mmCIF file of the N, C-alpha and C atoms, coordinates in Angstrom:
data_MODEL
# 
_entry.id   MODEL 
# 
loop_
_atom_site.group_PDB 
_atom_site.id 
_atom_site.type_symbol 
_atom_site.label_atom_id 
_atom_site.label_alt_id 
_atom_site.label_comp_id 
_atom_site.label_asym_id 
_atom_site.label_entity_id 
_atom_site.label_seq_id 
_atom_site.pdbx_PDB_ins_code 
_atom_site.Cartn_x 
_atom_site.Cartn_y 
_atom_site.Cartn_z 
_atom_site.occupancy 
_atom_site.B_iso_or_equiv 
_atom_site.pdbx_formal_charge 
_atom_site.auth_seq_id 
_atom_site.auth_comp_id 
_atom_site.auth_asym_id 
_atom_site.auth_atom_id 
_atom_site.pdbx_PDB_model_num 
ATOM 1   N N  . UNK A 1 1  ? -4.416  -3.146 -0.098  1.00 0.00 ? 1  UNK A N  1 
ATOM 2   C CA . UNK A 1 1  ? -4.470  -4.045 -1.215  1.00 0.00 ? 1  UNK A CA 1 
ATOM 3   C C  . UNK A 1 1  ? -2.669  -4.025 -1.258  1.00 0.00 ? 1  UNK A C  1 
ATOM 4   N N  . UNK A 1 2  ? -2.346  -5.226 -1.104  1.00 0.00 ? 2  UNK A N  1 
ATOM 5   C CA . UNK A 1 2  ? -0.791  -5.617 -1.149  1.00 0.00 ? 2  UNK A CA 1 
ATOM 6   C C  . UNK A 1 2  ? -0.279  -6.012 -2.654  1.00 0.00 ? 2  UNK A C  1 
ATOM 7   N N  . UNK A 1 3  ? 0.768   -5.194 -2.787  1.00 0.00 ? 3  UNK A N  1 
ATOM 8   C CA . UNK A 1 3  ? 1.314   -5.564 -4.247  1.00 0.00 ? 3  UNK A CA 1 
ATOM 9   C C  . UNK A 1 3  ? 2.724   -6.014 -3.958  1.00 0.00 ? 3  UNK A C  1 
ATOM 10  N N  . UNK A 1 4  ? 3.280   -6.777 -4.876  1.00 0.00 ? 4  UNK A N  1 
ATOM 11  C CA . UNK A 1 4  ? 4.572   -7.044 -4.785  1.00 0.00 ? 4  UNK A CA 1 
ATOM 12  C C  . UNK A 1 4  ? 5.502   -5.985 -4.562  1.00 0.00 ? 4  UNK A C  1 
ATOM 13  N N  . UNK A 1 5  ? 6.402   -5.880 -3.441  1.00 0.00 ? 5  UNK A N  1 
ATOM 14  C CA . UNK A 1 5  ? 7.098   -4.980 -3.108  1.00 0.00 ? 5  UNK A CA 1 
ATOM 15  C C  . UNK A 1 5  ? 6.486   -3.764 -2.271  1.00 0.00 ? 5  UNK A C  1 
ATOM 16  N N  . UNK A 1 6  ? 5.272   -3.719 -1.872  1.00 0.00 ? 6  UNK A N  1 
ATOM 17  C CA . UNK A 1 6  ? 4.931   -2.843 -0.855  1.00 0.00 ? 6  UNK A CA 1 
ATOM 18  C C  . UNK A 1 6  ? 3.561   -2.635 -1.030  1.00 0.00 ? 6  UNK A C  1 
ATOM 19  N N  . UNK A 1 7  ? 2.887   -1.456 -0.305  1.00 0.00 ? 7  UNK A N  1 
ATOM 20  C CA . UNK A 1 7  ? 1.776   -1.264 -0.494  1.00 0.00 ? 7  UNK A CA 1 
ATOM 21  C C  . UNK A 1 7  ? 1.317   -0.411 -1.799  1.00 0.00 ? 7  UNK A C  1 
ATOM 22  N N  . UNK A 1 8  ? -0.181  -0.476 -1.979  1.00 0.00 ? 8  UNK A N  1 
ATOM 23  C CA . UNK A 1 8  ? -0.478  0.383  -3.377  1.00 0.00 ? 8  UNK A CA 1 
ATOM 24  C C  . UNK A 1 8  ? -1.703  1.484  -2.760  1.00 0.00 ? 8  UNK A C  1 
ATOM 25  N N  . UNK A 1 9  ? -1.617  2.428  -3.078  1.00 0.00 ? 9  UNK A N  1 
ATOM 26  C CA . UNK A 1 9  ? -2.567  3.653  -2.506  1.00 0.00 ? 9  UNK A CA 1 
ATOM 27  C C  . UNK A 1 9  ? -3.587  3.624  -3.630  1.00 0.00 ? 9  UNK A C  1 
ATOM 28  N N  . UNK A 1 10 ? -4.867  3.459  -3.487  1.00 0.00 ? 10 UNK A N  1 
ATOM 29  C CA . UNK A 1 10 ? -6.045  3.368  -4.665  1.00 0.00 ? 10 UNK A CA 1 
ATOM 30  C C  . UNK A 1 10 ? -6.011  4.554  -5.170  1.00 0.00 ? 10 UNK A C  1 
ATOM 31  N N  . UNK A 1 11 ? -5.933  4.567  -6.755  1.00 0.00 ? 11 UNK A N  1 
ATOM 32  C CA . UNK A 1 11 ? -6.186  5.980  -7.322  1.00 0.00 ? 11 UNK A CA 1 
ATOM 33  C C  . UNK A 1 11 ? -7.117  5.883  -8.453  1.00 0.00 ? 11 UNK A C  1 
ATOM 34  N N  . UNK A 1 12 ? -7.930  6.998  -8.687  1.00 0.00 ? 12 UNK A N  1 
ATOM 35  C CA . UNK A 1 12 ? -8.830  7.209  -9.598  1.00 0.00 ? 12 UNK A CA 1 
ATOM 36  C C  . UNK A 1 12 ? -8.255  7.830  -10.985 1.00 0.00 ? 12 UNK A C  1 
ATOM 37  N N  . UNK A 1 13 ? -8.588  7.348  -11.984 1.00 0.00 ? 13 UNK A N  1 
ATOM 38  C CA . UNK A 1 13 ? -8.425  8.059  -13.333 1.00 0.00 ? 13 UNK A CA 1 
ATOM 39  C C  . UNK A 1 13 ? -9.453  8.812  -13.623 1.00 0.00 ? 13 UNK A C  1 
ATOM 40  N N  . UNK A 1 14 ? -9.193  10.244 -13.578 1.00 0.00 ? 14 UNK A N  1 
ATOM 41  C CA . UNK A 1 14 ? -10.282 11.430 -13.514 1.00 0.00 ? 14 UNK A CA 1 
ATOM 42  C C  . UNK A 1 14 ? -9.771  12.270 -14.882 1.00 0.00 ? 14 UNK A C  1 
ATOM 43  N N  . UNK A 1 15 ? -10.106 12.115 -15.996 1.00 0.00 ? 15 UNK A N  1 
ATOM 44  C CA . UNK A 1 15 ? -9.815  12.998 -17.129 1.00 0.00 ? 15 UNK A CA 1 
ATOM 45  C C  . UNK A 1 15 ? -8.410  12.824 -17.528 1.00 0.00 ? 15 UNK A C  1 
ATOM 46  N N  . UNK A 1 16 ? -7.864  11.505 -17.200 1.00 0.00 ? 16 UNK A N  1 
ATOM 47  C CA . UNK A 1 16 ? -6.491  11.235 -17.991 1.00 0.00 ? 16 UNK A CA 1 
ATOM 48  C C  . UNK A 1 16 ? -5.554  11.579 -16.711 1.00 0.00 ? 16 UNK A C  1 
ATOM 49  N N  . UNK A 1 17 ? -6.148  12.001 -15.653 1.00 0.00 ? 17 UNK A N  1 
ATOM 50  C CA . UNK A 1 17 ? -5.047  12.145 -14.467 1.00 0.00 ? 17 UNK A CA 1 
ATOM 51  C C  . UNK A 1 17 ? -5.408  11.473 -13.258 1.00 0.00 ? 17 UNK A C  1 
ATOM 52  N N  . UNK A 1 18 ? -4.109  10.812 -12.308 1.00 0.00 ? 18 UNK A N  1 
ATOM 53  C CA . UNK A 1 18 ? -4.641  9.934  -11.565 1.00 0.00 ? 18 UNK A CA 1 
ATOM 54  C C  . UNK A 1 18 ? -4.769  10.699 -9.880  1.00 0.00 ? 18 UNK A C  1 
ATOM 55  N N  . UNK A 1 19 ? -5.977  10.971 -9.366  1.00 0.00 ? 19 UNK A N  1 
ATOM 56  C CA . UNK A 1 19 ? -5.949  11.112 -8.064  1.00 0.00 ? 19 UNK A CA 1 
ATOM 57  C C  . UNK A 1 19 ? -6.085  10.298 -6.954  1.00 0.00 ? 19 UNK A C  1 
ATOM 58  N N  . UNK A 1 20 ? -5.375  10.636 -5.901  1.00 0.00 ? 20 UNK A N  1 
ATOM 59  C CA . UNK A 1 20 ? -5.567  9.497  -4.621  1.00 0.00 ? 20 UNK A CA 1 
ATOM 60  C C  . UNK A 1 20 ? -7.158  9.440  -4.050  1.00 0.00 ? 20 UNK A C  1 
ATOM 61  N N  . UNK A 1 21 ? -7.431  8.376  -3.923  1.00 0.00 ? 21 UNK A N  1 
ATOM 62  C CA . UNK A 1 21 ? -8.935  7.810  -3.838  1.00 0.00 ? 21 UNK A CA 1 
ATOM 63  C C  . UNK A 1 21 ? -9.468  8.729  -2.377  1.00 0.00 ? 21 UNK A C  1 
ATOM 64  N N  . UNK A 1 22 ? -8.563  8.892  -1.514  1.00 0.00 ? 22 UNK A N  1 
ATOM 65  C CA . UNK A 1 22 ? -9.107  9.866  -0.515  1.00 0.00 ? 22 UNK A CA 1 
ATOM 66  C C  . UNK A 1 22 ? -9.554  10.865 -0.626  1.00 0.00 ? 22 UNK A C  1 
ATOM 67  N N  . UNK A 1 23 ? -9.069  11.732 -1.979  1.00 0.00 ? 23 UNK A N  1 
ATOM 68  C CA . UNK A 1 23 ? -9.815  12.949 -2.346  1.00 0.00 ? 23 UNK A CA 1 
ATOM 69  C C  . UNK A 1 23 ? -11.137 13.005 -2.670  1.00 0.00 ? 23 UNK A C  1 
ATOM 70  N N  . UNK A 1 24 ? -11.756 11.733 -3.309  1.00 0.00 ? 24 UNK A N  1 
ATOM 71  C CA . UNK A 1 24 ? -13.019 11.526 -3.891  1.00 0.00 ? 24 UNK A CA 1 
ATOM 72  C C  . UNK A 1 24 ? -13.765 11.198 -2.402  1.00 0.00 ? 24 UNK A C  1 
ATOM 73  N N  . UNK A 1 25 ? -13.110 10.310 -1.478  1.00 0.00 ? 25 UNK A N  1 
ATOM 74  C CA . UNK A 1 25 ? -13.940 10.474 -0.291  1.00 0.00 ? 25 UNK A CA 1 
ATOM 75  C C  . UNK A 1 25 ? -14.133 11.593 0.562   1.00 0.00 ? 25 UNK A C  1 
ATOM 76  N N  . UNK A 1 26 ? -13.144 12.566 0.672   1.00 0.00 ? 26 UNK A N  1 
ATOM 77  C CA . UNK A 1 26 ? -13.062 13.615 1.391   1.00 0.00 ? 26 UNK A CA 1 
ATOM 78  C C  . UNK A 1 26 ? -14.077 14.627 0.547   1.00 0.00 ? 26 UNK A C  1 
ATOM 79  N N  . UNK A 1 27 ? -14.255 14.753 -0.733  1.00 0.00 ? 27 UNK A N  1 
ATOM 80  C CA . UNK A 1 27 ? -15.348 15.412 -1.559  1.00 0.00 ? 27 UNK A CA 1 
ATOM 81  C C  . UNK A 1 27 ? -16.708 14.938 -1.161  1.00 0.00 ? 27 UNK A C  1 
ATOM 82  N N  . UNK A 1 28 ? -16.788 13.844 -1.131  1.00 0.00 ? 28 UNK A N  1 
ATOM 83  C CA . UNK A 1 28 ? -18.273 13.158 -0.694  1.00 0.00 ? 28 UNK A CA 1 
ATOM 84  C C  . UNK A 1 28 ? -18.501 13.457 0.757   1.00 0.00 ? 28 UNK A C  1 
ATOM 85  N N  . UNK A 1 29 ? -17.386 13.677 1.370   1.00 0.00 ? 29 UNK A N  1 
ATOM 86  C CA . UNK A 1 29 ? -17.689 13.980 2.976   1.00 0.00 ? 29 UNK A CA 1 
ATOM 87  C C  . UNK A 1 29 ? -18.137 15.299 3.338   1.00 0.00 ? 29 UNK A C  1 
ATOM 88  N N  . UNK A 1 30 ? -17.559 16.251 2.340   1.00 0.00 ? 30 UNK A N  1 
ATOM 89  C CA . UNK A 1 30 ? -17.815 17.746 2.499   1.00 0.00 ? 30 UNK A CA 1 
ATOM 90  C C  . UNK A 1 30 ? -18.840 18.005 1.854   1.00 0.00 ? 30 UNK A C  1 
ATOM 91  N N  . UNK A 1 31 ? -19.313 17.504 0.784   1.00 0.00 ? 31 UNK A N  1 
ATOM 92  C CA . UNK A 1 31 ? -20.723 17.488 0.309   1.00 0.00 ? 31 UNK A CA 1 
ATOM 93  C C  . UNK A 1 31 ? -21.576 17.174 1.388   1.00 0.00 ? 31 UNK A C  1 
ATOM 94  N N  . UNK A 1 32 ? -21.531 15.982 1.868   1.00 0.00 ? 32 UNK A N  1 
ATOM 95  C CA . UNK A 1 32 ? -22.740 15.411 2.842   1.00 0.00 ? 32 UNK A CA 1 
ATOM 96  C C  . UNK A 1 32 ? -22.496 16.576 4.114   1.00 0.00 ? 32 UNK A C  1 
ATOM 97  N N  . UNK A 1 33 ? -21.604 17.352 4.273   1.00 0.00 ? 33 UNK A N  1 
ATOM 98  C CA . UNK A 1 33 ? -21.319 18.091 5.565   1.00 0.00 ? 33 UNK A CA 1 
ATOM 99  C C  . UNK A 1 33 ? -22.188 19.305 5.053   1.00 0.00 ? 33 UNK A C  1 
ATOM 100 N N  . UNK A 1 34 ? -22.191 19.798 3.887   1.00 0.00 ? 34 UNK A N  1 
ATOM 101 C CA . UNK A 1 34 ? -22.923 21.248 3.429   1.00 0.00 ? 34 UNK A CA 1 
ATOM 102 C C  . UNK A 1 34 ? -24.290 20.380 3.521   1.00 0.00 ? 34 UNK A C  1 
ATOM 103 N N  . UNK A 1 35 ? -24.836 19.421 3.070   1.00 0.00 ? 35 UNK A N  1 
ATOM 104 C CA . UNK A 1 35 ? -26.354 19.089 2.855   1.00 0.00 ? 35 UNK A CA 1 
ATOM 105 C C  . UNK A 1 35 ? -26.796 19.103 4.630   1.00 0.00 ? 35 UNK A C  1 
ATOM 106 N N  . UNK A 1 36 ? -25.848 18.461 5.406   1.00 0.00 ? 36 UNK A N  1 
ATOM 107 C CA . UNK A 1 36 ? -26.069 18.514 7.200   1.00 0.00 ? 36 UNK A CA 1 
ATOM 108 C C  . UNK A 1 36 ? -26.273 19.680 7.489   1.00 0.00 ? 36 UNK A C  1 
ATOM 109 N N  . UNK A 1 37 ? -25.670 20.488 6.857   1.00 0.00 ? 37 UNK A N  1 
ATOM 110 C CA . UNK A 1 37 ? -25.659 22.180 7.642   1.00 0.00 ? 37 UNK A CA 1 
ATOM 111 C C  . UNK A 1 37 ? -27.090 22.659 6.982   1.00 0.00 ? 37 UNK A C  1 
ATOM 112 N N  . UNK A 1 38 ? -27.424 22.412 5.598   1.00 0.00 ? 38 UNK A N  1 
ATOM 113 C CA . UNK A 1 38 ? -28.628 23.137 5.488   1.00 0.00 ? 38 UNK A CA 1 
ATOM 114 C C  . UNK A 1 38 ? -29.767 22.438 6.137   1.00 0.00 ? 38 UNK A C  1 
ATOM 115 N N  . UNK A 1 39 ? -29.939 21.089 6.218   1.00 0.00 ? 39 UNK A N  1 
ATOM 116 C CA . UNK A 1 39 ? -30.856 20.468 6.918   1.00 0.00 ? 39 UNK A CA 1 
ATOM 117 C C  . UNK A 1 39 ? -30.943 20.898 8.523   1.00 0.00 ? 39 UNK A C  1 
ATOM 118 N N  . UNK A 1 40 ? -29.567 20.844 9.123   1.00 0.00 ? 40 UNK A N  1 
ATOM 119 C CA . UNK A 1 40 ? -29.675 21.562 10.556  1.00 0.00 ? 40 UNK A CA 1 
ATOM 120 C C  . UNK A 1 40 ? -29.831 22.961 10.931  1.00 0.00 ? 40 UNK A C  1 
ATOM 121 N N  . UNK A 1 41 ? -30.053 23.679 9.743   1.00 0.00 ? 41 UNK A N  1 
ATOM 122 C CA . UNK A 1 41 ? -30.218 25.200 9.819   1.00 0.00 ? 41 UNK A CA 1 
ATOM 123 C C  . UNK A 1 41 ? -31.506 25.275 9.935   1.00 0.00 ? 41 UNK A C  1 
ATOM 124 N N  . UNK A 1 42 ? -32.627 24.302 10.010  1.00 0.00 ? 42 UNK A N  1 
ATOM 125 C CA . UNK A 1 42 ? -33.681 24.883 10.225  1.00 0.00 ? 42 UNK A CA 1 
ATOM 126 C C  . UNK A 1 42 ? -33.958 25.186 11.692  1.00 0.00 ? 42 UNK A C  1 
ATOM 127 N N  . UNK A 1 43 ? -34.805 26.150 11.852  1.00 0.00 ? 43 UNK A N  1 
ATOM 128 C CA . UNK A 1 43 ? -34.839 26.703 13.264  1.00 0.00 ? 43 UNK A CA 1 
ATOM 129 C C  . UNK A 1 43 ? -34.939 25.473 14.573  1.00 0.00 ? 43 UNK A C  1 
ATOM 130 N N  . UNK A 1 44 ? -35.940 24.737 14.232  1.00 0.00 ? 44 UNK A N  1 
ATOM 131 C CA . UNK A 1 44 ? -36.146 23.449 15.141  1.00 0.00 ? 44 UNK A CA 1 
ATOM 132 C C  . UNK A 1 44 ? -34.992 22.863 15.692  1.00 0.00 ? 44 UNK A C  1 
ATOM 133 N N  . UNK A 1 45 ? -34.081 22.515 14.554  1.00 0.00 ? 45 UNK A N  1 
ATOM 134 C CA . UNK A 1 45 ? -32.995 21.982 14.882  1.00 0.00 ? 45 UNK A CA 1 
ATOM 135 C C  . UNK A 1 45 ? -31.893 22.628 15.148  1.00 0.00 ? 45 UNK A C  1 
ATOM 136 N N  . UNK A 1 46 ? -31.573 23.781 14.763  1.00 0.00 ? 46 UNK A N  1 
ATOM 137 C CA . UNK A 1 46 ? -30.277 24.581 14.855  1.00 0.00 ? 46 UNK A CA 1 
ATOM 138 C C  . UNK A 1 46 ? -30.233 24.670 16.589  1.00 0.00 ? 46 UNK A C  1 
ATOM 139 N N  . UNK A 1 47 ? -31.103 24.888 17.355  1.00 0.00 ? 47 UNK A N  1 
ATOM 140 C CA . UNK A 1 47 ? -30.789 25.066 18.260  1.00 0.00 ? 47 UNK A CA 1 
ATOM 141 C C  . UNK A 1 47 ? -30.439 23.944 19.295  1.00 0.00 ? 47 UNK A C  1 
ATOM 142 N N  . UNK A 1 48 ? -30.737 22.799 18.770  1.00 0.00 ? 48 UNK A N  1 
ATOM 143 C CA . UNK A 1 48 ? -29.950 21.699 19.551  1.00 0.00 ? 48 UNK A CA 1 
ATOM 144 C C  . UNK A 1 48 ? -28.713 21.117 19.031  1.00 0.00 ? 48 UNK A C  1 
ATOM 145 N N  . UNK A 1 49 ? -28.160 21.563 18.025  1.00 0.00 ? 49 UNK A N  1 
ATOM 146 C CA . UNK A 1 49 ? -26.955 21.259 17.312  1.00 0.00 ? 49 UNK A CA 1 
ATOM 147 C C  . UNK A 1 49 ? -25.783 22.158 17.803  1.00 0.00 ? 49 UNK A C  1 
ATOM 148 N N  . UNK A 1 50 ? -25.389 21.665 18.945  1.00 0.00 ? 50 UNK A N  1 
ATOM 149 C CA . UNK A 1 50 ? -24.237 22.431 20.069  1.00 0.00 ? 50 UNK A CA 1 
ATOM 150 C C  . UNK A 1 50 ? -23.147 21.370 20.119  1.00 0.00 ? 50 UNK A C  1 
ATOM 151 N N  . UNK A 1 51 ? -21.891 21.705 20.231  1.00 0.00 ? 51 UNK A N  1 
ATOM 152 C CA . UNK A 1 51 ? -21.422 23.143 19.612  1.00 0.00 ? 51 UNK A CA 1 
ATOM 153 C C  . UNK A 1 51 ? -20.954 23.108 18.314  1.00 0.00 ? 51 UNK A C  1 
ATOM 154 N N  . UNK A 1 52 ? -21.738 23.850 17.402  1.00 0.00 ? 52 UNK A N  1 
ATOM 155 C CA . UNK A 1 52 ? -21.474 23.823 15.956  1.00 0.00 ? 52 UNK A CA 1 
ATOM 156 C C  . UNK A 1 52 ? -20.092 23.797 15.327  1.00 0.00 ? 52 UNK A C  1 
ATOM 157 N N  . UNK A 1 53 ? -19.324 24.263 16.069  1.00 0.00 ? 53 UNK A N  1 
ATOM 158 C CA . UNK A 1 53 ? -17.740 24.278 15.772  1.00 0.00 ? 53 UNK A CA 1 
ATOM 159 C C  . UNK A 1 53 ? -17.343 22.806 15.469  1.00 0.00 ? 53 UNK A C  1 
ATOM 160 N N  . UNK A 1 54 ? -17.877 22.028 16.377  1.00 0.00 ? 54 UNK A N  1 
ATOM 161 C CA . UNK A 1 54 ? -17.348 20.638 16.608  1.00 0.00 ? 54 UNK A CA 1 
ATOM 162 C C  . UNK A 1 54 ? -18.353 19.760 15.765  1.00 0.00 ? 54 UNK A C  1 
ATOM 163 N N  . UNK A 1 55 ? -19.570 20.193 15.483  1.00 0.00 ? 55 UNK A N  1 
ATOM 164 C CA . UNK A 1 55 ? -20.415 19.404 14.964  1.00 0.00 ? 55 UNK A CA 1 
ATOM 165 C C  . UNK A 1 55 ? -20.498 19.046 13.640  1.00 0.00 ? 55 UNK A C  1 
ATOM 166 N N  . UNK A 1 56 ? -20.259 20.073 12.873  1.00 0.00 ? 56 UNK A N  1 
ATOM 167 C CA . UNK A 1 56 ? -20.047 19.807 11.374  1.00 0.00 ? 56 UNK A CA 1 
ATOM 168 C C  . UNK A 1 56 ? -18.858 19.234 10.875  1.00 0.00 ? 56 UNK A C  1 
ATOM 169 N N  . UNK A 1 57 ? -17.797 19.694 11.426  1.00 0.00 ? 57 UNK A N  1 
ATOM 170 C CA . UNK A 1 57 ? -16.356 18.751 10.988  1.00 0.00 ? 57 UNK A CA 1 
ATOM 171 C C  . UNK A 1 57 ? -16.537 17.523 11.320  1.00 0.00 ? 57 UNK A C  1 
ATOM 172 N N  . UNK A 1 58 ? -17.216 17.255 12.772  1.00 0.00 ? 58 UNK A N  1 
ATOM 173 C CA . UNK A 1 58 ? -17.584 15.592 12.844  1.00 0.00 ? 58 UNK A CA 1 
ATOM 174 C C  . UNK A 1 58 ? -18.250 15.059 11.684  1.00 0.00 ? 58 UNK A C  1 
ATOM 175 N N  . UNK A 1 59 ? -19.372 15.580 11.339  1.00 0.00 ? 59 UNK A N  1 
ATOM 176 C CA . UNK A 1 59 ? -19.880 14.886 10.363  1.00 0.00 ? 59 UNK A CA 1 
ATOM 177 C C  . UNK A 1 59 ? -19.398 14.685 9.248   1.00 0.00 ? 59 UNK A C  1 
ATOM 178 N N  . UNK A 1 60 ? -18.388 15.569 8.917   1.00 0.00 ? 60 UNK A N  1 
ATOM 179 C CA . UNK A 1 60 ? -17.720 15.772 7.458   1.00 0.00 ? 60 UNK A CA 1 
ATOM 180 C C  . UNK A 1 60 ? -17.008 14.464 7.448   1.00 0.00 ? 60 UNK A C  1 
ATOM 181 N N  . UNK A 1 61 ? -16.165 14.390 8.762   1.00 0.00 ? 61 UNK A N  1 
ATOM 182 C CA . UNK A 1 61 ? -15.223 13.270 8.739   1.00 0.00 ? 61 UNK A CA 1 
ATOM 183 C C  . UNK A 1 61 ? -15.772 11.892 9.145   1.00 0.00 ? 61 UNK A C  1 
ATOM 184 N N  . UNK A 1 62 ? -16.883 11.978 9.695   1.00 0.00 ? 62 UNK A N  1 
ATOM 185 C CA . UNK A 1 62 ? -17.595 10.621 9.580   1.00 0.00 ? 62 UNK A CA 1 
ATOM 186 C C  . UNK A 1 62 ? -17.909 10.009 8.523   1.00 0.00 ? 62 UNK A C  1 
ATOM 187 N N  . UNK A 1 63 ? -18.744 10.937 7.702   1.00 0.00 ? 63 UNK A N  1 
ATOM 188 C CA . UNK A 1 63 ? -19.133 10.380 6.364   1.00 0.00 ? 63 UNK A CA 1 
ATOM 189 C C  . UNK A 1 63 ? -17.578 9.879  5.488   1.00 0.00 ? 63 UNK A C  1 
ATOM 190 N N  . UNK A 1 64 ? -16.862 10.845 5.402   1.00 0.00 ? 64 UNK A N  1 
ATOM 191 C CA . UNK A 1 64 ? -15.386 10.689 4.875   1.00 0.00 ? 64 UNK A CA 1 
ATOM 192 C C  . UNK A 1 64 ? -15.088 9.225  5.166   1.00 0.00 ? 64 UNK A C  1 
ATOM 193 N N  . UNK A 1 65 ? -14.872 8.808  6.418   1.00 0.00 ? 65 UNK A N  1 
ATOM 194 C CA . UNK A 1 65 ? -14.321 7.802  6.841   1.00 0.00 ? 65 UNK A CA 1 
ATOM 195 C C  . UNK A 1 65 ? -15.239 6.496  6.423   1.00 0.00 ? 65 UNK A C  1 
ATOM 196 N N  . UNK A 1 66 ? -16.403 6.785  6.591   1.00 0.00 ? 66 UNK A N  1 
ATOM 197 C CA . UNK A 1 66 ? -17.503 5.546  6.076   1.00 0.00 ? 66 UNK A CA 1 
ATOM 198 C C  . UNK A 1 66 ? -17.627 5.372  4.794   1.00 0.00 ? 66 UNK A C  1 
ATOM 199 N N  . UNK A 1 67 ? -17.613 6.325  3.763   1.00 0.00 ? 67 UNK A N  1 
ATOM 200 C CA . UNK A 1 67 ? -17.327 6.193  2.254   1.00 0.00 ? 67 UNK A CA 1 
ATOM 201 C C  . UNK A 1 67 ? -15.925 5.537  1.943   1.00 0.00 ? 67 UNK A C  1 
ATOM 202 N N  . UNK A 1 68 ? -14.961 5.790  2.665   1.00 0.00 ? 68 UNK A N  1 
ATOM 203 C CA . UNK A 1 68 ? -13.642 5.267  2.387   1.00 0.00 ? 68 UNK A CA 1 
ATOM 204 C C  . UNK A 1 68 ? -13.725 3.674  3.016   1.00 0.00 ? 68 UNK A C  1 
ATOM 205 N N  . UNK A 1 69 ? -14.184 3.349  3.931   1.00 0.00 ? 69 UNK A N  1 
ATOM 206 C CA . UNK A 1 69 ? -14.198 2.047  4.687   1.00 0.00 ? 69 UNK A CA 1 
ATOM 207 C C  . UNK A 1 69 ? -15.089 0.959  3.653   1.00 0.00 ? 69 UNK A C  1 
ATOM 208 N N  . UNK A 1 70 ? -16.359 1.787  3.428   1.00 0.00 ? 70 UNK A N  1 
ATOM 209 C CA . UNK A 1 70 ? -17.114 0.976  2.434   1.00 0.00 ? 70 UNK A CA 1 
ATOM 210 C C  . UNK A 1 70 ? -16.899 0.745  1.121   1.00 0.00 ? 70 UNK A C  1 
ATOM 211 N N  . UNK A 1 71 ? -15.994 1.565  0.610   1.00 0.00 ? 71 UNK A N  1 
ATOM 212 C CA . UNK A 1 71 ? -15.528 1.642  -0.846  1.00 0.00 ? 71 UNK A CA 1 
ATOM 213 C C  . UNK A 1 71 ? -14.325 1.109  -1.080  1.00 0.00 ? 71 UNK A C  1 
ATOM 214 N N  . UNK A 1 72 ? -13.289 1.099  -0.156  1.00 0.00 ? 72 UNK A N  1 
ATOM 215 C CA . UNK A 1 72 ? -12.098 0.614  -0.442  1.00 0.00 ? 72 UNK A CA 1 
ATOM 216 C C  . UNK A 1 72 ? -11.614 -0.221 1.031   1.00 0.00 ? 72 UNK A C  1 
ATOM 217 N N  . UNK A 1 73 ? -12.406 -0.311 1.692   1.00 0.00 ? 73 UNK A N  1 
ATOM 218 C CA . UNK A 1 73 ? -12.027 -1.285 2.837   1.00 0.00 ? 73 UNK A CA 1 
ATOM 219 C C  . UNK A 1 73 ? -11.844 -2.777 2.347   1.00 0.00 ? 73 UNK A C  1 
ATOM 220 N N  . UNK A 1 74 ? -11.118 -3.519 3.352   1.00 0.00 ? 74 UNK A N  1 
ATOM 221 C CA . UNK A 1 74 ? -10.910 -4.976 3.229   1.00 0.00 ? 74 UNK A CA 1 
ATOM 222 C C  . UNK A 1 74 ? -11.549 -5.768 3.962   1.00 0.00 ? 74 UNK A C  1 
# 
């Protein structure tokens, strides 16, 4: 979003304090990653999710970017 004089970083007013909107997107991505971990921990699925140190951060980042693009994308 362009504002006269430069760029504007979207922010949210939470309990009277302004937070950058990327923090909310990251929090939603983190929660989605925990849910994915719980779902993928089922024995039949766990064996197919490899390598796990790459899979879960990738899921978190993907959800974070999707939330950011759909919520704040232009």
